[in-house]
PyMOL Python script that loads the backbone (N, CA, C, O; Angstrom):
from pymol import cmd

cmd.read_pdbstr("""\
ATOM      1  N   MET A   1      -5.115  17.737   7.300  1.00  0.00           N
ATOM      2  CA  MET A   1      -4.859  16.741   6.266  1.00  0.00           C
ATOM      3  C   MET A   1      -6.098  16.495   5.422  1.00  0.00           C
ATOM      4  O   MET A   1      -5.996  15.962   4.317  1.00  0.00           O
ATOM      5  N   GLY A   2      -7.247  16.868   5.917  1.00  0.00           N
ATOM      6  CA  GLY A   2      -8.470  16.724   5.132  1.00  0.00           C
ATOM      7  C   GLY A   2      -8.786  15.286   4.780  1.00  0.00           C
ATOM      8  O   GLY A   2      -8.992  14.449   5.658  1.00  0.00           O
ATOM      9  N   ASP A   3      -8.822  15.005   3.472  1.00  0.00           N
ATOM     10  CA  ASP A   3      -9.168  13.656   3.011  1.00  0.00           C
ATOM     11  C   ASP A   3      -7.930  12.820   2.684  1.00  0.00           C
ATOM     12  O   ASP A   3      -8.006  11.880   1.893  1.00  0.00           O
ATOM     13  N   ARG A   4      -6.817  13.154   3.277  1.00  0.00           N
ATOM     14  CA  ARG A   4      -5.579  12.424   3.009  1.00  0.00           C
ATOM     15  C   ARG A   4      -5.174  11.557   4.203  1.00  0.00           C
ATOM     16  O   ARG A   4      -5.643  11.753   5.324  1.00  0.00           O
ATOM     17  N   LEU A   5      -4.299  10.603   3.932  1.00  0.00           N
ATOM     18  CA  LEU A   5      -3.758   9.769   4.994  1.00  0.00           C
ATOM     19  C   LEU A   5      -2.335   9.380   4.653  1.00  0.00           C
ATOM     20  O   LEU A   5      -1.940   9.402   3.487  1.00  0.00           O
ATOM     21  N   ILE A   6      -1.571   9.026   5.661  1.00  0.00           N
ATOM     22  CA  ILE A   6      -0.179   8.610   5.482  1.00  0.00           C
ATOM     23  C   ILE A   6      -0.097   7.115   5.756  1.00  0.00           C
ATOM     24  O   ILE A   6      -0.556   6.634   6.792  1.00  0.00           O
ATOM     25  N   ILE A   7       0.487   6.398   4.824  1.00  0.00           N
ATOM     26  CA  ILE A   7       0.642   4.960   5.013  1.00  0.00           C
ATOM     27  C   ILE A   7       2.104   4.573   4.839  1.00  0.00           C
ATOM     28  O   ILE A   7       2.892   5.281   4.211  1.00  0.00           O
ATOM     29  N   GLU A   8       2.433   3.439   5.411  1.00  0.00           N
ATOM     30  CA  GLU A   8       3.746   2.837   5.212  1.00  0.00           C
ATOM     31  C   GLU A   8       3.528   1.596   4.356  1.00  0.00           C
ATOM     32  O   GLU A   8       2.937   0.622   4.821  1.00  0.00           O
ATOM     33  N   PRO A   9       4.001   1.620   3.102  1.00  0.00           N
ATOM     34  CA  PRO A   9       3.796   0.457   2.229  1.00  0.00           C
ATOM     35  C   PRO A   9       4.402  -0.811   2.832  1.00  0.00           C
ATOM     36  O   PRO A   9       5.475  -0.781   3.435  1.00  0.00           O
ATOM     37  N   ILE A  10       3.704  -1.900   2.658  1.00  0.00           N
ATOM     38  CA  ILE A  10       4.186  -3.198   3.124  1.00  0.00           C
ATOM     39  C   ILE A  10       4.903  -3.856   1.956  1.00  0.00           C
ATOM     40  O   ILE A  10       4.298  -4.154   0.927  1.00  0.00           O
ATOM     41  N   LYS A  11       6.191  -4.076   2.130  1.00  0.00           N
ATOM     42  CA  LYS A  11       7.002  -4.699   1.081  1.00  0.00           C
ATOM     43  C   LYS A  11       6.812  -6.207   1.134  1.00  0.00           C
ATOM     44  O   LYS A  11       6.861  -6.823   2.198  1.00  0.00           O
ATOM     45  N   GLU A  12       6.596  -6.781  -0.037  1.00  0.00           N
ATOM     46  CA  GLU A  12       6.453  -8.231  -0.101  1.00  0.00           C
ATOM     47  C   GLU A  12       7.825  -8.879  -0.046  1.00  0.00           C
ATOM     48  O   GLU A  12       8.813  -8.306  -0.506  1.00  0.00           O
ATOM     49  N   LYS A  13       7.880 -10.059   0.510  1.00  0.00           N
ATOM     50  CA  LYS A  13       9.128 -10.815   0.553  1.00  0.00           C
ATOM     51  C   LYS A  13       9.468 -11.258  -0.865  1.00  0.00           C
ATOM     52  O   LYS A  13       8.589 -11.425  -1.710  1.00  0.00           O
ATOM     53  N   GLU A  14      10.765 -11.444  -1.104  1.00  0.00           N
ATOM     54  CA  GLU A  14      11.185 -11.924  -2.415  1.00  0.00           C
ATOM     55  C   GLU A  14      10.601 -13.306  -2.659  1.00  0.00           C
ATOM     56  O   GLU A  14      10.592 -14.163  -1.776  1.00  0.00           O
ATOM     57  N   LYS A  15      10.120 -13.500  -3.861  1.00  0.00           N
ATOM     58  CA  LYS A  15       9.568 -14.801  -4.210  1.00  0.00           C
ATOM     59  C   LYS A  15      10.634 -15.594  -4.948  1.00  0.00           C
ATOM     60  O   LYS A  15      11.358 -15.065  -5.792  1.00  0.00           O
ATOM     61  N   LYS A  16      10.712 -16.876  -4.611  1.00  0.00           N
ATOM     62  CA  LYS A  16      11.689 -17.757  -5.246  1.00  0.00           C
ATOM     63  C   LYS A  16      10.969 -18.964  -5.828  1.00  0.00           C
ATOM     64  O   LYS A  16       9.935 -19.399  -5.321  1.00  0.00           O
ATOM     65  N   THR A  17      11.533 -19.489  -6.892  1.00  0.00           N
ATOM     66  CA  THR A  17      11.016 -20.716  -7.462  1.00  0.00           C
ATOM     67  C   THR A  17      11.554 -21.891  -6.648  1.00  0.00           C
ATOM     68  O   THR A  17      12.397 -21.707  -5.771  1.00  0.00           O
ATOM     69  N   ALA A  18      11.076 -23.076  -6.932  1.00  0.00           N
ATOM     70  CA  ALA A  18      11.539 -24.269  -6.224  1.00  0.00           C
ATOM     71  C   ALA A  18      13.044 -24.483  -6.426  1.00  0.00           C
ATOM     72  O   ALA A  18      13.707 -25.074  -5.573  1.00  0.00           O
ATOM     73  N   GLY A  19      13.578 -24.006  -7.545  1.00  0.00           N
ATOM     74  CA  GLY A  19      15.005 -24.153  -7.830  1.00  0.00           C
ATOM     75  C   GLY A  19      15.859 -23.052  -7.220  1.00  0.00           C
ATOM     76  O   GLY A  19      17.080 -23.065  -7.369  1.00  0.00           O
ATOM     77  N   GLY A  20      15.221 -22.083  -6.523  1.00  0.00           N
ATOM     78  CA  GLY A  20      15.961 -21.028  -5.859  1.00  0.00           C
ATOM     79  C   GLY A  20      16.148 -19.757  -6.677  1.00  0.00           C
ATOM     80  O   GLY A  20      16.896 -18.868  -6.269  1.00  0.00           O
ATOM     81  N   ILE A  21      15.480 -19.656  -7.826  1.00  0.00           N
ATOM     82  CA  ILE A  21      15.596 -18.454  -8.657  1.00  0.00           C
ATOM     83  C   ILE A  21      14.662 -17.381  -8.099  1.00  0.00           C
ATOM     84  O   ILE A  21      13.480 -17.635  -7.867  1.00  0.00           O
ATOM     85  N   ILE A  22      15.207 -16.171  -7.885  1.00  0.00           N
ATOM     86  CA  ILE A  22      14.411 -15.059  -7.356  1.00  0.00           C
ATOM     87  C   ILE A  22      13.605 -14.440  -8.488  1.00  0.00           C
ATOM     88  O   ILE A  22      14.142 -14.131  -9.551  1.00  0.00           O
ATOM     89  N   ILE A  23      12.298 -14.261  -8.246  1.00  0.00           N
ATOM     90  CA  ILE A  23      11.415 -13.648  -9.238  1.00  0.00           C
ATOM     91  C   ILE A  23      11.387 -12.142  -8.974  1.00  0.00           C
ATOM     92  O   ILE A  23      10.943 -11.722  -7.905  1.00  0.00           O
ATOM     93  N   PRO A  24      11.848 -11.320  -9.918  1.00  0.00           N
ATOM     94  CA  PRO A  24      11.854  -9.867  -9.715  1.00  0.00           C
ATOM     95  C   PRO A  24      10.448  -9.281  -9.772  1.00  0.00           C
ATOM     96  O   PRO A  24       9.496  -9.966 -10.146  1.00  0.00           O
ATOM     97  N   ASP A  25      10.324  -7.989  -9.391  1.00  0.00           N
ATOM     98  CA  ASP A  25       9.028  -7.318  -9.417  1.00  0.00           C
ATOM     99  C   ASP A  25       8.364  -7.396 -10.783  1.00  0.00           C
ATOM    100  O   ASP A  25       7.139  -7.471 -10.876  1.00  0.00           O
ATOM    101  N   MET A  26       9.159  -7.381 -11.835  1.00  0.00           N
ATOM    102  CA  MET A  26       8.607  -7.439 -13.183  1.00  0.00           C
ATOM    103  C   MET A  26       7.911  -8.775 -13.430  1.00  0.00           C
ATOM    104  O   MET A  26       7.052  -8.868 -14.307  1.00  0.00           O
ATOM    105  N   GLY A  27       8.263  -9.792 -12.682  1.00  0.00           N
ATOM    106  CA  GLY A  27       7.680 -11.102 -12.879  1.00  0.00           C
ATOM    107  C   GLY A  27       6.394 -11.326 -12.100  1.00  0.00           C
ATOM    108  O   GLY A  27       5.814 -12.411 -12.149  1.00  0.00           O
ATOM    109  N   LYS A  28       5.947 -10.300 -11.381  1.00  0.00           N
ATOM    110  CA  LYS A  28       4.722 -10.443 -10.597  1.00  0.00           C
ATOM    111  C   LYS A  28       3.507 -10.459 -11.510  1.00  0.00           C
ATOM    112  O   LYS A  28       3.546  -9.970 -12.639  1.00  0.00           O
ATOM    113  N   LYS A  29       2.451 -11.019 -11.004  1.00  0.00           N
ATOM    114  CA  LYS A  29       1.195 -10.995 -11.733  1.00  0.00           C
ATOM    115  C   LYS A  29       0.710  -9.553 -11.811  1.00  0.00           C
ATOM    116  O   LYS A  29       0.921  -8.766 -10.888  1.00  0.00           O
ATOM    117  N   GLU A  30       0.069  -9.219 -12.906  1.00  0.00           N
ATOM    118  CA  GLU A  30      -0.365  -7.842 -13.096  1.00  0.00           C
ATOM    119  C   GLU A  30      -1.455  -7.449 -12.111  1.00  0.00           C
ATOM    120  O   GLU A  30      -1.572  -6.269 -11.782  1.00  0.00           O
ATOM    121  N   GLY A  31      -2.241  -8.374 -11.636  1.00  0.00           N
ATOM    122  CA  GLY A  31      -3.357  -8.061 -10.756  1.00  0.00           C
ATOM    123  C   GLY A  31      -2.990  -7.862  -9.293  1.00  0.00           C
ATOM    124  O   GLY A  31      -3.877  -7.576  -8.488  1.00  0.00           O
ATOM    125  N   GLU A  32      -1.722  -8.000  -8.913  1.00  0.00           N
ATOM    126  CA  GLU A  32      -1.344  -7.844  -7.514  1.00  0.00           C
ATOM    127  C   GLU A  32      -1.460  -6.383  -7.094  1.00  0.00           C
ATOM    128  O   GLU A  32      -0.937  -5.490  -7.760  1.00  0.00           O
ATOM    129  N   THR A  33      -2.149  -6.154  -5.987  1.00  0.00           N
ATOM    130  CA  THR A  33      -2.427  -4.806  -5.514  1.00  0.00           C
ATOM    131  C   THR A  33      -1.571  -4.490  -4.295  1.00  0.00           C
ATOM    132  O   THR A  33      -1.487  -5.302  -3.373  1.00  0.00           O
ATOM    133  N   PRO A  34      -0.924  -3.305  -4.278  1.00  0.00           N
ATOM    134  CA  PRO A  34      -0.091  -2.954  -3.126  1.00  0.00           C
ATOM    135  C   PRO A  34      -0.935  -2.705  -1.873  1.00  0.00           C
ATOM    136  O   PRO A  34      -2.105  -2.332  -1.956  1.00  0.00           O
ATOM    137  N   GLN A  35      -0.318  -2.919  -0.724  1.00  0.00           N
ATOM    138  CA  GLN A  35      -1.001  -2.682   0.544  1.00  0.00           C
ATOM    139  C   GLN A  35      -0.077  -1.937   1.490  1.00  0.00           C
ATOM    140  O   GLN A  35       1.142  -1.938   1.320  1.00  0.00           O
ATOM    141  N   GLY A  36      -0.675  -1.303   2.490  1.00  0.00           N
ATOM    142  CA  GLY A  36       0.113  -0.548   3.442  1.00  0.00           C
ATOM    143  C   GLY A  36      -0.611  -0.386   4.767  1.00  0.00           C
ATOM    144  O   GLY A  36      -1.818  -0.606   4.867  1.00  0.00           O
ATOM    145  N   LYS A  37       0.148   0.004   5.781  1.00  0.00           N
ATOM    146  CA  LYS A  37      -0.389   0.218   7.121  1.00  0.00           C
ATOM    147  C   LYS A  37      -0.626   1.712   7.320  1.00  0.00           C
ATOM    148  O   LYS A  37       0.258   2.523   7.041  1.00  0.00           O
ATOM    149  N   VAL A  38      -1.813   2.081   7.799  1.00  0.00           N
ATOM    150  CA  VAL A  38      -2.178   3.481   8.001  1.00  0.00           C
ATOM    151  C   VAL A  38      -1.479   4.009   9.251  1.00  0.00           C
ATOM    152  O   VAL A  38      -1.604   3.433  10.331  1.00  0.00           O
ATOM    153  N   LEU A  39      -0.735   5.122   9.094  1.00  0.00           N
ATOM    154  CA  LEU A  39      -0.023   5.734  10.213  1.00  0.00           C
ATOM    155  C   LEU A  39      -0.748   6.966  10.742  1.00  0.00           C
ATOM    156  O   LEU A  39      -0.807   7.173  11.955  1.00  0.00           O
ATOM    157  N   GLU A  40      -1.297   7.785   9.853  1.00  0.00           N
ATOM    158  CA  GLU A  40      -2.029   9.001  10.232  1.00  0.00           C
ATOM    159  C   GLU A  40      -3.222   9.164   9.313  1.00  0.00           C
ATOM    160  O   GLU A  40      -3.167   8.790   8.142  1.00  0.00           O
ATOM    161  N   VAL A  41      -4.308   9.727   9.846  1.00  0.00           N
ATOM    162  CA  VAL A  41      -5.515   9.931   9.050  1.00  0.00           C
ATOM    163  C   VAL A  41      -5.996  11.374   9.180  1.00  0.00           C
ATOM    164  O   VAL A  41      -5.748  12.041  10.184  1.00  0.00           O
ATOM    165  N   GLY A  42      -6.685  11.837   8.150  1.00  0.00           N
ATOM    166  CA  GLY A  42      -7.282  13.159   8.172  1.00  0.00           C
ATOM    167  C   GLY A  42      -8.646  13.125   8.840  1.00  0.00           C
ATOM    168  O   GLY A  42      -9.130  12.066   9.239  1.00  0.00           O
ATOM    169  N   GLU A  43      -9.257  14.295   8.955  1.00  0.00           N
ATOM    170  CA  GLU A  43     -10.553  14.397   9.640  1.00  0.00           C
ATOM    171  C   GLU A  43     -11.674  13.684   8.890  1.00  0.00           C
ATOM    172  O   GLU A  43     -12.601  13.165   9.513  1.00  0.00           O
ATOM    173  N   LYS A  44     -11.601  13.652   7.572  1.00  0.00           N
ATOM    174  CA  LYS A  44     -12.679  13.084   6.755  1.00  0.00           C
ATOM    175  C   LYS A  44     -12.481  11.600   6.455  1.00  0.00           C
ATOM    176  O   LYS A  44     -13.162  11.060   5.583  1.00  0.00           O
ATOM    177  N   SER A  45     -11.584  10.941   7.140  1.00  0.00           N
ATOM    178  CA  SER A  45     -11.238   9.563   6.813  1.00  0.00           C
ATOM    179  C   SER A  45     -12.112   8.560   7.561  1.00  0.00           C
ATOM    180  O   SER A  45     -12.431   8.748   8.735  1.00  0.00           O
ATOM    181  N   LEU A  46     -12.487   7.502   6.867  1.00  0.00           N
ATOM    182  CA  LEU A  46     -13.260   6.425   7.479  1.00  0.00           C
ATOM    183  C   LEU A  46     -12.366   5.304   7.999  1.00  0.00           C
ATOM    184  O   LEU A  46     -12.833   4.431   8.732  1.00  0.00           O
ATOM    185  N   VAL A  47     -11.086   5.318   7.628  1.00  0.00           N
ATOM    186  CA  VAL A  47     -10.156   4.314   8.128  1.00  0.00           C
ATOM    187  C   VAL A  47      -9.502   4.836   9.404  1.00  0.00           C
ATOM    188  O   VAL A  47      -9.525   6.036   9.677  1.00  0.00           O
ATOM    189  N   LYS A  48      -8.914   3.913  10.191  1.00  0.00           N
ATOM    190  CA  LYS A  48      -8.293   4.288  11.464  1.00  0.00           C
ATOM    191  C   LYS A  48      -6.801   3.992  11.419  1.00  0.00           C
ATOM    192  O   LYS A  48      -6.325   3.232  10.575  1.00  0.00           O
ATOM    193  N   LYS A  49      -6.077   4.606  12.340  1.00  0.00           N
ATOM    194  CA  LYS A  49      -4.650   4.306  12.472  1.00  0.00           C
ATOM    195  C   LYS A  49      -4.488   2.821  12.748  1.00  0.00           C
ATOM    196  O   LYS A  49      -5.244   2.234  13.522  1.00  0.00           O
ATOM    197  N   GLY A  50      -3.491   2.222  12.107  1.00  0.00           N
ATOM    198  CA  GLY A  50      -3.220   0.802  12.320  1.00  0.00           C
ATOM    199  C   GLY A  50      -3.918  -0.117  11.333  1.00  0.00           C
ATOM    200  O   GLY A  50      -3.561  -1.291  11.234  1.00  0.00           O
ATOM    201  N   ASP A  51      -4.915   0.394  10.591  1.00  0.00           N
ATOM    202  CA  ASP A  51      -5.585  -0.429   9.585  1.00  0.00           C
ATOM    203  C   ASP A  51      -4.615  -0.768   8.456  1.00  0.00           C
ATOM    204  O   ASP A  51      -3.702   0.002   8.158  1.00  0.00           O
ATOM    205  N   THR A  52      -4.819  -1.918   7.838  1.00  0.00           N
ATOM    206  CA  THR A  52      -4.073  -2.282   6.637  1.00  0.00           C
ATOM    207  C   THR A  52      -5.017  -2.120   5.465  1.00  0.00           C
ATOM    208  O   THR A  52      -6.134  -2.638   5.482  1.00  0.00           O
ATOM    209  N   VAL A  53      -4.566  -1.394   4.435  1.00  0.00           N
ATOM    210  CA  VAL A  53      -5.416  -1.079   3.291  1.00  0.00           C
ATOM    211  C   VAL A  53      -4.747  -1.474   1.986  1.00  0.00           C
ATOM    212  O   VAL A  53      -3.521  -1.541   1.896  1.00  0.00           O
ATOM    213  N   TYR A  54      -5.566  -1.734   0.979  1.00  0.00           N
ATOM    214  CA  TYR A  54      -5.100  -1.912  -0.395  1.00  0.00           C
ATOM    215  C   TYR A  54      -5.332  -0.592  -1.110  1.00  0.00           C
ATOM    216  O   TYR A  54      -6.345   0.068  -0.877  1.00  0.00           O
ATOM    217  N   TYR A  55      -4.402  -0.195  -1.982  1.00  0.00           N
ATOM    218  CA  TYR A  55      -4.531   1.083  -2.679  1.00  0.00           C
ATOM    219  C   TYR A  55      -4.102   0.945  -4.136  1.00  0.00           C
ATOM    220  O   TYR A  55      -3.462  -0.037  -4.512  1.00  0.00           O
ATOM    221  N   HIS A  56      -4.461   1.940  -4.955  1.00  0.00           N
ATOM    222  CA  HIS A  56      -4.078   1.939  -6.360  1.00  0.00           C
ATOM    223  C   HIS A  56      -2.562   1.943  -6.500  1.00  0.00           C
ATOM    224  O   HIS A  56      -1.868   2.620  -5.741  1.00  0.00           O
ATOM    225  N   LYS A  57      -2.058   1.208  -7.448  1.00  0.00           N
ATOM    226  CA  LYS A  57      -0.614   1.010  -7.634  1.00  0.00           C
ATOM    227  C   LYS A  57       0.158   2.312  -7.844  1.00  0.00           C
ATOM    228  O   LYS A  57       1.254   2.460  -7.303  1.00  0.00           O
ATOM    229  N   HIS A  58      -0.376   3.246  -8.605  1.00  0.00           N
ATOM    230  CA  HIS A  58       0.352   4.475  -8.936  1.00  0.00           C
ATOM    231  C   HIS A  58      -0.190   5.685  -8.189  1.00  0.00           C
ATOM    232  O   HIS A  58       0.008   6.817  -8.631  1.00  0.00           O
ATOM    233  N   ALA A  59      -0.856   5.476  -7.090  1.00  0.00           N
ATOM    234  CA  ALA A  59      -1.497   6.561  -6.354  1.00  0.00           C
ATOM    235  C   ALA A  59      -0.548   7.200  -5.351  1.00  0.00           C
ATOM    236  O   ALA A  59       0.433   6.592  -4.923  1.00  0.00           O
ATOM    237  N   GLY A  60      -0.857   8.427  -4.988  1.00  0.00           N
ATOM    238  CA  GLY A  60      -0.179   9.083  -3.889  1.00  0.00           C
ATOM    239  C   GLY A  60       1.159   9.719  -4.217  1.00  0.00           C
ATOM    240  O   GLY A  60       1.647   9.679  -5.346  1.00  0.00           O
ATOM    241  N   THR A  61       1.727  10.307  -3.174  1.00  0.00           N
ATOM    242  CA  THR A  61       3.024  10.964  -3.254  1.00  0.00           C
ATOM    243  C   THR A  61       3.958  10.277  -2.280  1.00  0.00           C
ATOM    244  O   THR A  61       3.647  10.151  -1.096  1.00  0.00           O
ATOM    245  N   GLU A  62       5.106   9.832  -2.778  1.00  0.00           N
ATOM    246  CA  GLU A  62       6.064   9.117  -1.942  1.00  0.00           C
ATOM    247  C   GLU A  62       7.033  10.113  -1.304  1.00  0.00           C
ATOM    248  O   GLU A  62       7.644  10.930  -1.992  1.00  0.00           O
ATOM    249  N   ILE A  63       7.160  10.031   0.011  1.00  0.00           N
ATOM    250  CA  ILE A  63       8.113  10.851   0.756  1.00  0.00           C
ATOM    251  C   ILE A  63       8.883   9.907   1.671  1.00  0.00           C
ATOM    252  O   ILE A  63       8.308   9.292   2.570  1.00  0.00           O
ATOM    253  N   ASP A  64      10.181   9.798   1.435  1.00  0.00           N
ATOM    254  CA  ASP A  64      11.035   8.824   2.118  1.00  0.00           C
ATOM    255  C   ASP A  64      10.431   7.436   1.945  1.00  0.00           C
ATOM    256  O   ASP A  64      10.267   6.975   0.816  1.00  0.00           O
ATOM    257  N   LYS A  65      10.099   6.766   3.039  1.00  0.00           N
ATOM    258  CA  LYS A  65       9.527   5.416   2.921  1.00  0.00           C
ATOM    259  C   LYS A  65       8.014   5.423   3.135  1.00  0.00           C
ATOM    260  O   LYS A  65       7.405   4.363   3.281  1.00  0.00           O
ATOM    261  N   TYR A  66       7.403   6.615   3.154  1.00  0.00           N
ATOM    262  CA  TYR A  66       5.970   6.747   3.390  1.00  0.00           C
ATOM    263  C   TYR A  66       5.249   7.192   2.131  1.00  0.00           C
ATOM    264  O   TYR A  66       5.870   7.637   1.165  1.00  0.00           O
ATOM    265  N   LEU A  67       3.926   7.065   2.156  1.00  0.00           N
ATOM    266  CA  LEU A  67       3.106   7.424   1.015  1.00  0.00           C
ATOM    267  C   LEU A  67       1.917   8.241   1.520  1.00  0.00           C
ATOM    268  O   LEU A  67       1.229   7.837   2.457  1.00  0.00           O
ATOM    269  N   ILE A  68       1.682   9.397   0.888  1.00  0.00           N
ATOM    270  CA  ILE A  68       0.523  10.217   1.227  1.00  0.00           C
ATOM    271  C   ILE A  68      -0.538   9.963   0.164  1.00  0.00           C
ATOM    272  O   ILE A  68      -0.311  10.211  -1.020  1.00  0.00           O
ATOM    273  N   LEU A  69      -1.690   9.472   0.588  1.00  0.00           N
ATOM    274  CA  LEU A  69      -2.770   9.115  -0.323  1.00  0.00           C
ATOM    275  C   LEU A  69      -4.023   9.923  -0.026  1.00  0.00           C
ATOM    276  O   LEU A  69      -4.224  10.396   1.093  1.00  0.00           O
ATOM    277  N   ARG A  70      -4.855  10.072  -1.035  1.00  0.00           N
ATOM    278  CA  ARG A  70      -6.206  10.595  -0.828  1.00  0.00           C
ATOM    279  C   ARG A  70      -7.081   9.404  -0.444  1.00  0.00           C
ATOM    280  O   ARG A  70      -6.792   8.267  -0.818  1.00  0.00           O
ATOM    281  N   ILE A  71      -8.120   9.663   0.280  1.00  0.00           N
ATOM    282  CA  ILE A  71      -9.014   8.565   0.702  1.00  0.00           C
ATOM    283  C   ILE A  71      -9.628   7.862  -0.522  1.00  0.00           C
ATOM    284  O   ILE A  71      -9.972   6.683  -0.444  1.00  0.00           O
ATOM    285  N   ASP A  72      -9.767   8.573  -1.639  1.00  0.00           N
ATOM    286  CA  ASP A  72     -10.325   7.983  -2.863  1.00  0.00           C
ATOM    287  C   ASP A  72      -9.399   6.942  -3.485  1.00  0.00           C
ATOM    288  O   ASP A  72      -9.847   6.116  -4.280  1.00  0.00           O
ATOM    289  N   ASP A  73      -8.106   6.972  -3.134  1.00  0.00           N
ATOM    290  CA  ASP A  73      -7.140   6.012  -3.674  1.00  0.00           C
ATOM    291  C   ASP A  73      -7.167   4.667  -2.957  1.00  0.00           C
ATOM    292  O   ASP A  73      -6.555   3.703  -3.416  1.00  0.00           O
ATOM    293  N   ILE A  74      -7.879   4.603  -1.827  1.00  0.00           N
ATOM    294  CA  ILE A  74      -7.983   3.350  -1.073  1.00  0.00           C
ATOM    295  C   ILE A  74      -9.022   2.456  -1.752  1.00  0.00           C
ATOM    296  O   ILE A  74     -10.144   2.883  -2.024  1.00  0.00           O
ATOM    297  N   LEU A  75      -8.633   1.226  -2.015  1.00  0.00           N
ATOM    298  CA  LEU A  75      -9.555   0.284  -2.635  1.00  0.00           C
ATOM    299  C   LEU A  75     -10.407  -0.441  -1.594  1.00  0.00           C
ATOM    300  O   LEU A  75     -11.620  -0.567  -1.762  1.00  0.00           O
ATOM    301  N   CYS A  76      -9.772  -0.919  -0.516  1.00  0.00           N
ATOM    302  CA  CYS A  76     -10.507  -1.616   0.530  1.00  0.00           C
ATOM    303  C   CYS A  76      -9.604  -1.839   1.750  1.00  0.00           C
ATOM    304  O   CYS A  76      -8.389  -1.658   1.682  1.00  0.00           O
ATOM    305  N   LEU A  77     -10.214  -2.227   2.838  1.00  0.00           N
ATOM    306  CA  LEU A  77      -9.489  -2.599   4.055  1.00  0.00           C
ATOM    307  C   LEU A  77      -9.155  -4.080   3.999  1.00  0.00           C
ATOM    308  O   LEU A  77      -9.926  -4.875   3.462  1.00  0.00           O
ATOM    309  N   LYS A  78      -8.020  -4.448   4.547  1.00  0.00           N
ATOM    310  CA  LYS A  78      -7.666  -5.864   4.644  1.00  0.00           C
ATOM    311  C   LYS A  78      -8.204  -6.377   5.975  1.00  0.00           C
ATOM    312  O   LYS A  78      -7.976  -5.779   7.026  1.00  0.00           O
ATOM    313  N   VAL A  79      -8.910  -7.476   5.911  1.00  0.00           N
ATOM    314  CA  VAL A  79      -9.459  -8.063   7.142  1.00  0.00           C
ATOM    315  C   VAL A  79      -8.775  -9.350   7.499  1.00  0.00           C
ATOM    316  O   VAL A  79      -9.116  -9.973   8.504  1.00  0.00           O
TER     317      VAL A  79
END
""", "prot")
cmd.dss("prot")
cmd.show_as("cartoon", "prot")
cmd.util.cbc("prot")
cmd.orient("prot")
């Protein structure tokens, strides 16, 4: 896998207003960064299995419900 890793994106819960109106994805703030749980890592990776990471919004290749990313697409670890 080299410098790649497989993550499972963490889906955010639907957001509702106080009146019960559901806010769609289009209504999210532009600065919200996607996050995911690391399932597999390559040899050159500094992250470990089970870590939660933030990554670039349009990065990687989606296969089923998983995402294959390069290590350069990771922004930071969630602590």
